[in-house]
C-alpha positions as CSV (number, residue, x, y, z in Angstrom):
1,M,-49.7,292.5,268.5
2,R,-47.3,291.2,266.0
3,R,-48.6,289.3,263.1
4,I,-48.1,285.6,263.3
5,A,-48.2,283.7,260.0
6,G,-50.8,280.9,259.7
7,I,-53.7,279.9,261.9
8,V,-53.9,281.2,265.4
9,L,-55.9,279.2,267.9
10,A,-56.4,280.0,271.6
11,V,-57.0,277.1,273.9
12,L,-57.0,277.5,277.7
13,L,-55.0,274.7,279.2
14,I,-53.2,274.1,282.5
15,G,-53.5,277.8,283.4
16,G,-51.8,278.9,280.2
17,V,-52.8,279.8,276.7
18,V,-51.7,277.6,273.8
19,V,-51.5,279.3,270.5
20,A,-51.0,277.6,267.2
21,V,-48.3,278.9,264.8
22,V,-48.1,277.2,261.5
23,A,-44.7,277.3,259.8
24,G,-45.4,276.0,256.3
25,R,-45.3,277.2,252.8
26,S,-46.6,280.7,252.2
27,N,-48.4,281.5,248.9
28,G,-45.2,282.5,247.2
29,D,-43.1,279.7,248.5
30,K,-42.2,277.0,246.0
31,G,-40.5,274.8,248.6
32,T,-40.9,271.0,248.6
33,A,-42.2,270.4,252.2
34,T,-43.9,267.0,252.2
35,K,-44.0,266.1,255.9
36,T,-45.9,268.0,258.6
37,V,-44.3,268.0,262.0
38,R,-46.6,269.0,264.9
39,A,-44.6,270.7,267.7
40,V,-45.3,272.4,271.0
41,I,-42.9,275.2,271.7
42,G,-42.2,278.0,274.2
43,S,-43.9,281.2,273.2
44,E,-40.5,283.1,272.7
45,K,-39.9,280.8,269.7
46,A,-43.2,281.6,267.9
47,E,-41.7,284.3,265.8
48,F,-38.8,282.1,264.8
49,F,-41.0,279.3,263.4
50,A,-43.3,281.9,261.7
51,D,-40.4,283.6,259.9
52,P,-40.9,283.0,256.2
53,D,-37.1,282.4,255.8
54,V,-37.3,279.7,258.5
55,V,-40.3,278.2,256.8
56,K,-38.4,278.1,253.5
57,A,-35.3,276.6,255.0
58,L,-37.4,273.8,256.6
59,A,-39.4,273.2,253.4
60,A,-36.1,272.9,251.5
61,K,-35.4,269.9,253.8
62,G,-38.9,268.4,253.3
63,Y,-40.7,269.6,256.4
64,T,-43.5,271.9,257.5
65,V,-43.6,272.6,261.2
66,K,-47.0,273.3,262.7
67,A,-46.2,274.7,266.2
68,E,-48.4,275.5,269.2
69,T,-47.0,277.7,272.1
70,S,-47.3,276.9,275.7
71,G,-45.5,277.7,279.0
72,S,-42.6,275.4,279.2
73,W,-43.5,273.9,282.5
74,A,-47.2,273.7,281.5
75,M,-46.2,271.3,278.7
76,E,-45.9,268.5,281.3
77,G,-49.7,268.7,281.8
78,L,-50.5,268.5,278.1
79,D,-51.5,265.4,276.2
80,L,-48.8,265.2,273.4
81,K,-50.2,262.1,271.7
82,G,-50.0,262.9,268.0
83,Y,-47.2,265.4,268.3
84,D,-43.8,264.9,266.8
85,L,-41.7,267.3,268.9
86,A,-41.7,269.3,272.1
87,L,-39.3,272.3,272.4
88,P,-39.4,273.8,275.9
89,S,-37.1,276.5,276.9
90,S,-34.8,274.6,279.2
91,Q,-33.5,271.2,280.1
92,A,-35.5,270.5,283.3
93,P,-39.0,270.4,281.7
94,A,-37.5,268.7,278.7
95,R,-36.2,265.9,280.9
96,E,-39.6,265.5,282.5
97,L,-41.2,265.2,279.1
98,A,-38.6,262.7,277.9
99,A,-39.3,260.6,281.0
100,K,-43.1,260.8,280.5
101,Y,-42.9,259.7,276.9
102,G,-40.1,257.2,277.1
103,V,-37.6,259.3,275.0
104,T,-34.1,258.0,275.5
105,G,-30.7,259.2,274.5
106,T,-29.2,262.7,274.5
107,L,-31.7,265.5,274.0
108,P,-30.6,268.0,271.3
109,R,-30.0,271.6,272.6
110,P,-29.8,273.6,269.4
111,F,-29.6,277.1,270.9
112,Y,-29.7,278.9,274.2
113,S,-30.3,282.4,275.7
114,P,-29.3,283.8,279.1
115,L,-31.8,285.6,281.3
116,V,-31.4,289.3,281.4
117,V,-33.2,292.2,283.1
118,V,-34.6,294.9,280.8
119,A,-34.9,298.3,282.6
120,H,-36.1,301.7,281.7
121,K,-33.2,304.1,281.6
122,N,-34.2,306.1,284.6
123,A,-34.6,303.0,286.7
124,A,-31.2,301.6,285.6
125,E,-29.4,304.9,286.4
126,V,-31.0,304.9,289.9
127,L,-29.9,301.3,290.5
128,A,-26.4,302.2,289.4
129,G,-26.3,305.2,291.7
130,N,-27.2,303.0,294.7
131,G,-24.8,300.1,294.1
132,L,-27.4,297.7,292.8
133,A,-26.0,297.8,289.2
134,T,-23.2,299.1,287.1
135,L,-23.5,300.7,283.6
136,D,-20.7,300.2,281.1
137,E,-22.7,301.6,278.2
138,A,-25.7,303.9,277.9
139,H,-27.9,300.9,277.1
140,R,-26.0,298.0,278.8
141,G,-24.8,297.1,282.3
142,T,-24.7,294.5,285.1
143,L,-27.2,293.8,287.8
144,K,-25.6,292.9,291.1
145,M,-27.7,290.0,292.2
146,A,-26.5,289.8,295.9
147,A,-27.1,293.6,296.4
148,Y,-30.5,293.3,294.7
149,L,-31.6,290.4,296.8
150,D,-30.5,292.3,299.9
151,A,-32.7,295.2,298.8
152,A,-35.6,292.7,298.2
153,R,-35.2,291.2,301.6
154,A,-35.4,294.6,303.2
155,D,-38.5,295.6,301.1
156,R,-36.6,298.7,299.8
157,T,-38.7,301.2,297.9
158,W,-37.7,303.4,295.1
159,Q,-38.3,306.4,297.4
160,Q,-35.5,305.1,299.6
161,L,-33.0,305.2,296.8
162,K,-31.1,308.4,296.2
163,G,-31.9,310.1,292.9
164,A,-35.3,308.4,292.5
165,K,-37.4,311.3,293.7
166,K,-37.0,313.2,290.5
167,Y,-38.7,310.4,288.5
168,G,-42.4,310.3,289.3
169,E,-42.8,306.9,287.7
170,L,-40.4,305.2,290.2
171,T,-42.6,304.5,293.2
172,G,-43.3,301.6,295.5
173,T,-41.2,298.5,296.2
174,V,-38.2,297.8,294.0
175,Y,-38.7,294.4,292.3
176,L,-38.1,292.4,289.1
177,S,-41.2,291.4,287.3
178,S,-41.1,287.8,286.1
179,T,-43.5,285.1,284.7
180,D,-45.3,282.5,286.8
181,P,-42.6,280.0,287.9
182,E,-45.1,277.2,288.0
183,T,-45.9,277.4,284.3
184,S,-43.2,279.5,282.6
185,N,-39.6,278.6,282.2
186,S,-38.2,282.2,282.6
187,G,-40.0,282.6,285.9
188,A,-38.6,279.3,287.1
189,L,-35.1,280.1,286.0
190,Y,-35.2,283.4,287.8
191,L,-35.9,281.5,291.0
192,A,-33.0,279.2,290.1
193,A,-30.6,282.1,289.9
194,A,-31.9,283.8,293.0
195,S,-31.8,280.6,295.0
196,Y,-28.2,279.9,293.9
197,V,-27.1,283.3,295.2
198,E,-29.2,283.0,298.4
199,N,-27.7,279.6,299.0
200,G,-24.1,280.9,299.1
201,G,-23.3,280.2,295.5
202,K,-24.4,276.6,295.6
203,V,-27.3,274.9,293.8
204,V,-30.2,274.2,296.0
205,A,-30.6,270.5,296.7
206,G,-32.8,268.9,299.3
207,A,-35.3,270.0,302.0
208,A,-33.0,272.0,304.2
209,E,-31.8,274.3,301.4
210,V,-35.3,274.7,300.1
211,D,-36.5,275.8,303.5
212,R,-33.6,278.2,303.8
213,T,-34.1,279.9,300.5
214,A,-37.9,279.7,300.1
215,P,-38.8,282.8,302.3
216,L,-36.8,285.1,300.0
217,L,-38.2,283.5,296.9
218,H,-41.7,284.0,298.2
219,R,-40.9,287.7,298.8
220,L,-39.6,288.0,295.2
221,V,-42.8,286.6,293.8
222,S,-45.5,287.8,296.2
223,V,-44.6,291.5,295.7
224,Q,-45.5,291.1,292.0
225,G,-49.1,290.2,292.3
226,A,-50.6,288.5,289.2
227,Q,-48.0,287.1,286.9
228,Q,-48.1,286.3,283.2
229,S,-47.8,282.7,282.0
230,G,-45.4,283.4,279.1
231,S,-42.4,285.7,278.5
232,D,-43.6,287.0,275.2
233,A,-46.5,289.0,276.7
234,V,-44.3,290.3,279.5
235,F,-41.7,291.7,277.1
236,R,-44.3,293.2,274.8
237,D,-45.8,295.0,277.8
238,F,-42.4,296.4,278.8
239,V,-41.6,297.6,275.3
240,S,-45.0,299.4,275.1
241,G,-44.2,301.2,278.3
242,A,-46.6,299.4,280.5
243,G,-46.0,297.8,283.8
244,N,-42.9,297.6,286.0
245,P,-39.6,299.3,285.1
246,L,-37.6,296.2,285.7
247,V,-38.5,292.9,283.9
248,V,-36.8,289.5,283.7
249,V,-36.8,288.3,280.0
250,Y,-34.6,286.3,277.6
251,E,-31.7,288.0,275.9
252,S,-33.0,286.6,272.7
253,Q,-36.2,288.7,272.9
254,V,-34.1,291.9,273.1
255,A,-31.8,290.7,270.3
256,S,-34.8,289.9,268.1
257,L,-36.1,293.4,268.7
258,L,-32.8,295.0,267.7
259,A,-32.5,292.8,264.6
260,R,-35.8,294.3,263.4
261,G,-34.1,297.7,263.5
262,E,-35.7,299.0,266.7
263,Q,-33.4,300.7,269.2
264,P,-35.5,302.0,272.1
265,E,-33.8,305.0,273.7
266,D,-35.4,304.1,277.0
267,L,-34.1,300.5,277.1
268,V,-31.2,299.3,279.2
269,V,-30.2,295.7,279.3
270,L,-28.8,294.5,282.6
271,Y,-27.0,291.2,282.7
272,P,-27.2,289.7,286.2
273,D,-23.7,288.9,287.5
274,T,-25.2,285.5,288.4
275,T,-27.7,284.3,285.8
276,V,-29.0,281.1,284.2
277,N,-28.9,280.0,280.6
278,S,-32.2,279.0,279.0
279,D,-31.1,275.9,277.0
280,H,-33.8,275.4,274.5
281,T,-34.0,271.6,274.5
282,A,-35.8,269.3,272.0
283,V,-37.7,266.2,272.9
284,P,-38.3,264.2,269.7
285,L,-41.5,262.2,270.0
286,T,-41.2,260.7,266.5
287,E,-38.6,260.2,263.8
288,D,-39.8,263.2,262.0
289,G,-39.5,265.3,265.1
290,K,-36.0,264.0,265.6
291,A,-35.1,265.0,262.1
292,V,-36.3,268.6,262.6
293,A,-34.5,268.8,266.0
294,E,-31.3,267.7,264.2
295,L,-31.8,270.3,261.5
296,L,-32.1,273.1,264.1
297,S,-28.8,272.0,265.5
298,S,-26.8,271.5,262.4
299,E,-28.3,273.2,259.3
300,T,-26.2,276.3,258.5
301,A,-29.1,278.3,257.2
302,L,-31.2,277.6,260.3
303,R,-28.4,278.5,262.6
304,K,-28.0,281.9,261.0
305,L,-31.7,282.4,261.3
306,E,-31.5,281.5,265.0
307,V,-29.0,284.3,265.5
308,R,-31.3,286.7,263.6
309,H,-34.0,285.9,266.2
310,G,-31.6,286.5,269.1
311,F,-30.7,282.9,270.0
312,R,-27.1,281.8,270.6
313,P,-26.5,278.6,268.6
314,Q,-24.6,276.0,270.7
315,G,-20.9,276.2,270.1
316,E,-20.9,279.5,268.3
317,A,-20.4,283.0,269.7
318,A,-19.0,284.7,266.6
319,G,-21.6,286.8,264.7
320,F,-23.9,287.2,267.7
321,A,-24.8,290.7,268.7
322,S,-22.6,292.5,266.2
323,D,-24.2,295.7,267.6
324,I,-23.0,295.7,271.2
325,T,-24.7,298.9,272.2
326,Y,-27.3,296.9,274.1
327,L,-25.9,293.3,274.3
328,K,-22.8,291.4,275.1
329,Q,-21.2,289.3,272.4
330,E,-19.2,287.3,274.9
331,L,-20.7,286.6,278.3
332,T,-17.6,287.7,280.2
333,G,-18.2,288.7,283.9
334,V,-21.5,286.7,283.9
335,H,-21.5,283.7,286.2
336,Q,-23.7,280.8,285.0
337,A,-25.5,279.3,288.0
338,A,-26.4,275.6,288.0
339,V,-30.1,274.8,287.9
340,P,-31.7,272.6,290.6
341,T,-33.3,269.3,289.7
342,S,-36.7,269.4,288.3
343,E,-38.2,268.1,291.5
344,V,-36.5,270.8,293.6
345,L,-37.2,273.6,291.1
346,H,-40.9,272.6,291.2
347,E,-40.9,272.8,295.0
348,L,-39.1,276.2,295.0
349,A,-41.7,277.5,292.6
350,R,-44.6,276.1,294.7
351,R,-43.1,277.6,297.8
352,A,-42.4,280.9,296.1
353,R,-46.1,281.1,295.2
354,G,-47.0,280.5,298.9
355,Q,-48.3,277.0,298.5
356,G,-47.5,275.2,301.8
357,G,-44.4,274.9,303.8
358,D,-43.4,271.2,303.4
359,S,-40.4,270.4,301.2
360,T,-39.1,267.6,299.2
C-alpha cells in the first residue's frame, strides 16, 4: 500500500472504512498553519491532501487539513458534528449533505474527473475486435456503451468473442467491475451513465423509468459478486494485476499514476462514449471549511497540484494530460450524461443491488 502521511485510523462505519489522513506540517515544513480544518473526503483524494506540497500550500494560507476518507454516499450516514468540510466526489451526495446540515448558497466545485474504464491490453483488443470498443492509440480508446450494454443484457462471455480464446485469463462473463453504488460515488455514477443510455439518451426520472432500466442495472451489478466500498482499493487491485480485466475508475486515478512516472505496458484507458463527470463538490460546514473550499477553487498553486494528482480544475483544460499516450486532454467525442436526482439515483442503486421492486 502507498504510504499516507500522518495518522491512519480505521473505523468501520456505514458499511465502509473511514481512514484519517492528516495534511499538516511535516517535520521539515516551516509553514504558518494556525487553523486545523477537519474534513471528510472521498478516498480518491487522500493522496492529494497527503501530498507535502499540498500541505505546504495550505499552510502558507494558514490552514492544516485533517481529513478522513469515506465512500461519498456513506457520508450521509456519518455524524459530521465538529467537522468543517465535507468533500464528496459528486454533486448529488453533496446536495444531500447540504440539506442535512442547513448549508445554503452555491456549493464550490473546485475540480472534476470523468469516469473511465481501465482495461488490460488483451481485453481491450478483444473488445475492439468485436465492435465493443475502438482503439485510437496503443493505450487509449473508446468504449461503446450501447454495444457493451447489449452484450451485458445477453450475458455474453469472453469465450463467445472472437480472438479471446488465445488469452487464458479472459474467461467467464464480460463485465465492468465497479464499486458498491449504495456507498461509493463511482459505482453510483456508473449506474447513472448506464441508465441514461438504457433510457434512450434521457436522464431517468420517476418510477416508470426506474422500472424500465432497473433490470439491466441489476444485471450489471449482480454479475460482479462482492463489491468494494471505495474506488482507491479497486484501482490498486487492477494495477497489481488482480481481479477483473475491465474496471470502472476515475480518470484522475490514472493521471495520478502516470504523473508518478509509472506507465504500465498492460494498461489501456477506455473513455465511455457516454460517461458522467465526477464533480468533486465541497460542503462547507464552518467558515474555516468555506475558506479551504475557496482556496481549492482559486489558489493557483493548489490548482496546479490538483492537475498533478489527475484532477481537472474547473474552467481549465490547458496543461492537463500533456502526455496523451493514455489520456485525452480534451474530452472530444465523449458525451456527458446528466445525473438523476439523488432520490432516483438512490433507488437505482437499491434496485441494482436487488433490494425490492418498488420505485419512487
